[in-house]
C-alpha positions as CSV (number, residue, x, y, z in Angstrom):
1,M,117.0,120.9,122.6
2,T,117.5,117.2,123.4
3,Q,115.3,114.5,122.2
4,L,113.6,114.2,125.6
5,Q,112.5,117.8,125.3
6,H,110.7,117.4,122.0
7,Q,107.0,118.2,122.2
8,V,105.9,117.4,118.7
9,G,102.8,118.7,117.0
10,F,101.5,117.6,113.6
11,I,99.4,119.6,111.2
12,G,97.6,118.0,108.3
13,L,96.3,114.4,108.6
14,G,95.6,113.7,104.9
15,A,96.7,110.7,102.8
16,M,100.4,111.4,103.5
17,G,100.2,113.1,106.9
18,A,98.0,110.6,108.7
19,P,100.4,107.6,108.3
20,M,103.4,109.8,109.0
21,A,101.8,111.0,112.2
22,A,100.9,107.5,113.1
23,H,104.5,106.4,113.0
24,L,105.4,109.2,115.4
25,A,102.5,108.2,117.7
26,S,103.5,104.6,117.8
27,G,107.1,105.7,118.7
28,G,105.8,107.9,121.6
29,L,107.1,111.0,119.8
30,L,103.8,112.8,119.1
31,H,102.3,115.3,121.5
32,R,99.4,117.1,119.7
33,V,97.6,116.9,116.3
34,Y,95.6,119.5,114.3
35,N,93.6,119.1,111.1
36,R,91.5,121.7,109.3
37,S,88.7,119.1,109.3
38,L,88.3,118.5,113.0
39,G,86.7,115.1,112.5
40,K,90.0,113.6,111.0
41,A,92.0,114.8,114.0
42,Q,89.4,113.4,116.5
43,A,89.5,110.0,114.7
44,F,93.3,110.0,114.9
45,T,93.0,110.8,118.6
46,A,90.6,107.9,119.1
47,E,92.9,105.5,117.4
48,H,96.3,106.7,118.6
49,G,95.6,108.5,121.9
50,V,97.3,111.7,120.9
51,A,95.4,114.9,121.9
52,T,93.7,117.0,119.3
53,V,93.9,120.8,119.4
54,D,91.2,122.8,117.6
55,E,93.2,126.0,117.1
56,L,96.7,126.4,115.6
57,A,97.7,128.8,118.2
58,A,97.6,126.0,120.8
59,L,100.3,124.2,118.9
60,A,102.6,127.2,119.1
61,T,102.4,127.3,122.9
62,D,102.3,123.5,123.5
63,C,104.9,122.3,121.0
64,N,108.5,123.1,120.2
65,V,108.6,121.0,117.1
66,I,105.8,121.5,114.6
67,I,105.4,119.3,111.5
68,T,103.2,120.4,108.6
69,C,101.9,118.4,105.7
70,V,99.4,120.5,103.7
71,S,98.6,121.1,100.1
72,A,99.5,124.5,98.8
73,D,101.5,127.7,99.4
74,H,98.5,129.7,100.7
75,D,97.7,126.9,103.2
76,M,101.3,126.9,104.6
77,A,101.4,130.7,104.7
78,G,98.1,130.8,106.7
79,I,99.5,128.2,109.1
80,I,102.7,130.2,109.7
81,A,100.6,133.4,110.3
82,A,98.5,131.6,112.9
83,L,101.6,130.1,114.7
84,L,103.9,133.1,114.8
85,P,102.2,135.2,117.6
86,G,102.7,132.4,120.2
87,L,105.8,130.7,118.8
88,Q,108.3,129.6,121.4
89,A,111.9,130.7,120.9
90,G,113.8,127.8,119.4
91,T,110.8,126.1,117.9
92,I,111.6,124.1,114.8
93,I,108.9,123.9,112.1
94,I,109.3,121.0,109.6
95,D,107.3,121.6,106.4
96,H,106.6,118.4,104.4
97,S,104.3,120.3,101.9
98,S,105.3,120.8,98.3
99,I,105.4,124.6,97.8
100,A,107.5,127.1,95.7
101,P,111.1,127.6,96.8
102,D,110.5,131.3,97.1
103,T,107.6,130.7,99.4
104,A,109.7,128.5,101.6
105,R,112.4,131.1,101.8
106,R,109.9,133.9,102.7
107,L,108.2,131.8,105.4
108,A,111.6,130.7,106.8
109,A,112.6,134.4,107.2
110,Q,109.3,135.1,109.0
111,V,109.9,132.2,111.5
112,S,113.5,133.2,112.0
113,A,112.4,136.7,112.9
114,H,110.3,135.2,115.7
115,G,113.2,133.1,117.1
116,G,112.4,129.9,115.4
117,S,113.6,127.8,112.5
118,L,111.8,126.4,109.5
119,L,113.0,123.5,107.5
120,D,111.5,123.0,104.0
121,A,111.4,119.2,103.8
122,P,109.2,117.9,101.0
123,V,109.0,114.1,100.7
124,S,109.0,111.5,98.0
125,G,107.9,107.9,98.1
126,G,104.1,108.2,97.8
127,V,101.4,107.0,100.1
128,E,103.0,103.6,100.2
129,G,106.3,105.1,101.5
130,A,104.3,107.1,104.2
131,H,102.6,103.9,105.4
132,K,105.8,101.8,105.4
133,G,108.0,104.6,106.9
134,T,110.3,104.6,104.0
135,L,110.0,108.1,102.6
136,S,112.9,110.1,101.2
137,I,113.1,113.6,102.6
138,M,114.9,116.5,100.9
139,V,115.6,119.3,103.4
140,G,116.5,122.9,103.0
141,G,117.4,125.1,106.0
142,D,119.6,125.2,109.0
143,G,121.8,122.1,109.4
144,E,121.9,122.2,113.2
145,S,118.1,122.4,113.4
146,L,117.9,119.3,111.1
147,Q,120.3,117.4,113.3
148,Q,118.1,118.1,116.3
149,V,115.0,116.7,114.7
150,Q,116.7,113.8,112.9
151,P,115.3,111.2,115.3
152,I,111.8,112.5,114.6
153,L,112.1,112.3,110.9
154,Q,113.6,108.8,111.1
155,A,110.3,107.6,112.4
156,Y,108.9,107.7,108.8
157,A,111.9,108.2,106.5
158,A,114.5,105.8,105.1
159,R,116.6,108.6,103.7
160,I,117.0,112.2,104.9
161,S,119.2,114.5,102.7
162,H,120.3,118.0,103.6
163,M,120.3,120.0,100.4
164,G,121.6,123.3,101.7
165,E,119.9,126.6,102.5
166,S,116.3,127.4,102.9
167,G,114.3,126.8,99.7
168,N,116.7,124.1,98.4
169,G,114.5,121.3,99.7
170,Q,111.6,122.6,97.6
171,A,113.9,123.2,94.7
172,T,115.0,119.5,94.9
173,K,111.4,118.5,95.0
174,A,110.8,120.5,91.9
175,V,113.5,118.5,90.1
176,N,111.9,115.3,91.5
177,Q,108.5,116.2,90.0
178,V,110.0,116.9,86.6
179,L,111.1,113.2,86.7
180,V,107.9,112.0,88.2
181,A,105.8,113.7,85.5
182,G,108.1,112.5,82.6
183,I,108.2,108.9,83.9
184,A,104.4,108.8,84.3
185,E,104.0,110.1,80.7
186,A,106.4,107.4,79.3
187,V,105.0,104.5,81.4
188,C,101.3,105.3,80.7
189,E,101.9,105.8,77.0
190,G,104.0,102.7,76.7
191,L,101.5,100.4,78.5
192,A,98.6,101.9,76.5
193,L,100.6,100.9,73.4
194,A,101.1,97.4,74.9
195,E,97.4,97.1,75.3
196,Q,96.8,98.1,71.7
197,L,99.3,95.5,70.6
198,Q,97.5,92.9,72.8
199,L,100.7,91.8,74.6
200,P,100.5,89.5,77.6
201,Q,100.4,91.8,80.6
202,Q,102.2,89.8,83.3
203,A,105.0,88.8,81.0
204,L,105.3,92.3,79.7
205,L,105.6,93.8,83.2
206,E,108.3,91.3,84.1
207,V,110.3,92.1,81.0
208,L,110.1,95.8,81.6
209,R,110.7,95.7,85.3
210,N,113.9,93.8,84.8
211,G,115.3,95.8,82.0
212,A,116.4,99.4,81.4
213,A,112.8,100.6,81.6
214,G,112.5,99.4,85.2
215,C,111.5,102.2,87.7
216,W,109.4,102.8,90.9
217,F,106.4,103.9,89.0
218,L,106.3,100.9,86.7
219,D,106.9,98.6,89.6
220,Q,104.2,100.1,91.9
221,R,101.6,101.2,89.4
222,G,102.1,99.0,86.3
223,A,99.7,96.2,87.2
224,T,97.1,98.5,88.8
225,L,96.9,100.9,85.9
226,L,96.6,98.1,83.4
227,N,93.6,97.0,85.4
228,D,92.3,100.6,85.4
229,D,92.7,100.7,89.2
230,C,93.7,104.3,89.8
231,D,92.1,104.8,93.2
232,R,95.4,105.0,95.2
233,G,98.6,107.0,95.7
234,F,99.3,110.5,94.7
235,K,96.3,112.5,93.5
236,L,96.4,113.8,90.0
237,S,95.1,117.2,91.1
238,L,98.1,117.6,93.5
239,L,100.6,116.8,90.6
240,I,98.9,119.6,88.6
241,K,99.6,121.9,91.5
242,D,103.2,120.9,91.5
243,L,103.4,121.3,87.8
244,G,102.2,124.9,88.3
245,I,105.0,125.5,90.7
246,L,107.4,124.2,88.1
247,Q,106.0,126.5,85.4
248,Q,106.4,129.5,87.8
249,L,110.0,128.4,88.5
250,A,110.8,128.1,84.8
251,Q,109.3,131.6,84.2
252,T,111.3,133.1,87.1
253,E,114.6,131.5,85.8
254,S,113.8,132.2,82.1
255,L,113.8,128.5,81.3
256,R,111.7,126.2,79.2
257,L,110.7,122.9,80.6
258,A,109.1,121.2,77.5
259,G,108.3,118.0,79.3
260,I,106.4,119.9,82.0
261,E,104.4,121.8,79.3
262,R,103.4,118.4,77.8
263,A,102.5,116.9,81.2
264,M,100.5,120.0,82.2
265,A,98.5,119.8,79.0
266,D,97.8,116.1,79.4
267,Y,97.0,116.2,83.1
268,S,94.7,119.2,82.6
269,Q,92.7,117.1,80.2
270,C,92.6,114.3,82.8
271,L,91.3,116.8,85.4
272,Q,88.6,118.0,83.0
273,A,87.6,114.3,82.5
274,G,86.9,114.1,86.2
275,D,90.1,112.2,87.3
276,G,91.4,114.8,89.7
277,D,91.0,112.6,92.8
278,Q,92.5,109.6,91.1
279,D,96.1,108.5,91.2
280,I,98.4,110.1,88.6
281,S,98.4,106.7,86.8
282,A,94.9,107.6,85.6
283,L,96.9,109.3,82.8
284,I,96.7,106.0,81.0
285,R,93.1,106.7,80.2
286,L,94.1,109.8,78.2
287,K,96.9,107.9,76.5
288,R,94.4,105.2,75.4
289,R,92.2,107.9,73.9
290,Q,95.2,109.6,72.2
291,L,96.3,106.3,70.6
292,H,92.8,105.7,69.2
293,D,92.4,109.3,68.1
294,G,95.7,109.1,66.3
295,A,94.8,105.9,64.6
296,A,91.5,107.4,63.4
297,T,93.2,110.4,61.6
């Protein structure tokens, strides 16, 4: 399959998927789009001139590269079930969802049995990275298939890393989310403490960014979360979904991930407080309450 033969379909036009698909459209690489909520797909078509299909089966017959960006294991399993009956031999499916490694391996085996290839290719870099085209992609699956679709992925990624066999992309994302959850815990608790100590915010952020505490989350979210502006980025409810995958993985491997247990407990409280659709930086609201509750005891 050469680049000229690519007929690319994109499934899932959410906060991450829409800007990724837009990069493909602007590069003339996108052939069809599908979204569970048809209105989003039609709006994308109106803006970018890429045809919408209203049934997944149409993508299987019209496209030989299919990209997915959905929320959960059962969503991805349903998509594969709908695509398989009409799947063209040699079709490459690129899944940017964050799902369990075992699910990725099972779905890859199903696609392989129908003559296709599935790459589990979760991303990191947030909504900002999707808009800027600077995502980092961690890929599990067939290396030759990855090489064939490299020009497509480069439309919205700054780094593409082949991590080995099927499931390894998702396993790498699991490790990534351990770090994301832990860093968010530390940054939100630290900045809540800084507020309690009435430190000057701008000077504080400059000091922290340029020292050993500097990190992407502090740089991208520090100022906004201090202003309680959490209506951006990666939804808290989606991180909870990823933390659940990590808990399942730890159980399967007979491991204990203490940091994930703490993060799950904290983010579950945030969810109960109604912050599920907020960015994960909304955790600072809980950290403020915890500081005051601790001071009161």
